[in-house]
N, C-alpha and C positions, 0 to 999 in steps of 0.2 A: 616499555609498554605503555608509558604515559601518553604516547601518540594516539592510542586507541581509547583512552579513558574519556568517559562522558560526565565526569564529576562536575556537579554544579549546572549541568545543562538541563533545559526544560523542553520536553518533547510532547507532541500531540500525535496520537495514532488513531485513525478513523477505522471503524469496523473492527474494533479490537476486543469485542466481547467473546469471540471464539475464533477458532481456525488460525489462519496465517496471521491475522492482525494481533491476536492474543499472544502468539509466539513471538512476534516482533516486539511487542510492548514489553514482554518479560525479558527478552534479550537486551533491550535498551536499559531497562532497570538494572540488570546484572552488570552492565557497564557503568552504572552509577548515575544514570539520568533519572530525573523525576518525571513521571509520565502521566498524562491525562489521556484516558481512553474514551473516545466518543463512539457511541453506538445507539441504535434505536431500541435495543433490548430494555424492557421495563426494569430489569434487575441489574442494570449496569453498575449502579452504586454499590450494590452488594458484591458484585464481581470484583470491583476495584478493592473493596475491603478484604475480600478473600485473598487476592493476589498480594496485598500489602502484608498480610499475616505470614505469607510464605517468604517474604523478603523483598525489599524495595519500597518505593513511595509511589502510590498510584492514586489518581482521582478519577472517579466515574462520572461521566457527563452524558445525560440522555439527550440525543439530538437526532432528528429525522432529516437526513441529508437530501431527501426528496422534497422537502419543504424549505424554501430559501430563507425564510425568516428564522426557522428553527436552526438551520445551518449557521447563520450568523450569530444567533444567540448562544449556541453551543460553543462555537469557536471563542467568542469573547469571554464566556464563563470559564473556559479552560485556560485562556491566557491570564485571566485575573487570578485564578487559583494557583497557577504555576508562578505567577509573577513575571511573565514574559514567555517568549517562544523562540527557541534556538533551533528546533528540529520539528519538521512536519512530515509525517508519513501518510500519504494518501493511499490507504489500503482498501477502503470500503468499495464494494462492487457487487454486481449481480450478473446472472447468466440467463439467457433466453435461448432455448434450443427448439429446432423445428425446421421444416422445409421453408426456404426463404419466401416462397409464394404464399405461405399460409400464416406467417407471423403477423399478428395484429399490430397496427400502427401505434396503438396505445402502449403495447409492450415495448416497442422501439423507443417511444418517448420516455418511458420510465427508466429504461436502461441507460439511454444517453444522458438523462438528467443526473443519474447517480455516478455513472462511470466516467463521464467527461465534464459536464457542467459543474458538478460539485468539486471536482479536482481543480478546475479553472478558478472557481471562486475562492476555495480554501487557500489555494496558492497565492492568489491576490492578497487576501487578508493577512496571510503569514508574511509575505514579502514586504508589505508596508511596515510591519513591526520590525522585521529583520533589518530593513534598510535603515531605520532610525537607531537600531541598537548595534550596528556595525557588521552585520552579516548573519548567516545561518545556513541551514541545510534543508532542502526539500527533496524527499525521496518518494517517487511515484511507483506504484505497482502496475507494471505493464504485463506482458504475457508473451508466450510463444506466438500467439496470434497477432502480436505486433509485427511479426516477420512473415507470416503466411496466413492464408485465408481460412484454414480450418474446414470443418464440415458440419452443416446444419446448425450453425451458430453465427450467422452473418452479422446481426447487431453487435454481438460481443467482439467479433473480429474488427468491425469498424471502430468500436469504442477504444479498443486497445491499440489500434493503429494511431488513433488520435492522441492517446496518452503518450506514446513515444514521440510524436511530433511536438506536442506541447512541451515535453521535457526539453527538447532541443531549442524550441523557440524561447521558452523562459530563460534557459541558460544564456542564450545570446544577449538577452536584455539585462539580466541580473548578475551575471558573473562579475562584472566590473564593480558591483556594489558589495562584493564579498559573500554573495549568496550562490552556493553551488546547488544546481538542480540536476538530479540524476534519476534513473529508474532501474528497478530490478525487473527481470522478466522470468518469473517462475515457469518451469516446465510443467509436466503432468504431475500434480500434487495430490496426495491422498487426503482430500478434504471433502466436506459435504457438497461443495460446489460441483464436484465431479462424480457424485454418486451414480448418476445414470450410466456413465461409461465404465466406471469401476465394476458395476454389477452386470455389464454386458461382457460375457466371457470372451467372445470373439474379438471385440474391439480392445478390451483390456490386454489380451495376448499380443495383438498387433502392435500396440503402443509399447508394451514392455520389451518386446523383441527389438524395437528400434532404439531403445535407450541403451547406450554403451554401459552405463552403470548397472543395468539389468534390474532396476527397481524404480518405482514411483518415488517422487520426493516426499519428504516429511516437513511439516511446518518449521521444525528446528533447523532444517537445512538452510534457511534464509538468514539466520541470525548473524553469522559472521560477516556476510556482505553488507547487511544493513548497518552493523556497528561501524564497519570501515567507512561507509558513505556518510555516516552521521558524525564521524570524528575528524580531527585535524589531519589524520593520516591521508585523507582524500582531498585536501584543500586545493589541489591543482587538477582534480578530476571533476569535470562538469559537462553536461550534455550527453552523458553516456547512458546506454541502455544495456545492462549487464545480464546475460542469461544465467539462470541457475536451474539447470535442466538435465544434469547427469550426462551431458554430451549429446543430447537429442538433436540440436541444430547442426552438429558436425556430421550427421548422417545424411 
């Protein structure tokens, strides 16, 4: 099982103060990685301390990924505290719901900045360090909406389509440098991002009936795949977008 060990590895996870990102960060620490969690939450340092008390090594870094200077400063602070970067998980993201004709362009701009531009820039910053250190792993968080258009969430669908394509494009350029770039595509997950449809009985039932596993995903359902993609077990896997969806896409 040493193939899946992250002993001695240094990982950065964005949007890790709660939800999917927090679960991913905890999973990486359980596999022996040292983890920096980047989040806009004011109490992210306290969150890291709390997680460390439960087991593992965590550093909390406050960074606003909608502010490009804050993004750069946060990444560099994390890299310094960790003493390098072997793994980057681009998890931070936001959702905008509504009729396409009614969505404000300012909401589009904010979503694209966080869901796409921040992913691009953080991947650039990480790849430069990984190139110099002999390689690394970049894991992007895509979505089911990387594969289809969804309903009343057109900006999000566009952004997650972009994440899937960036994953492939980065892989084409960086795989030869020993940097594997892959993405996970969570299905319908029971997280605050989906509160609106979870609380809609009709829509919730429609979705659940289509999922062969007959349940929505939980944050911990992502951990095994992320550890695999972060470890040497996946050294010949690159440019992949892996669904974690309880079989939803197969329907």
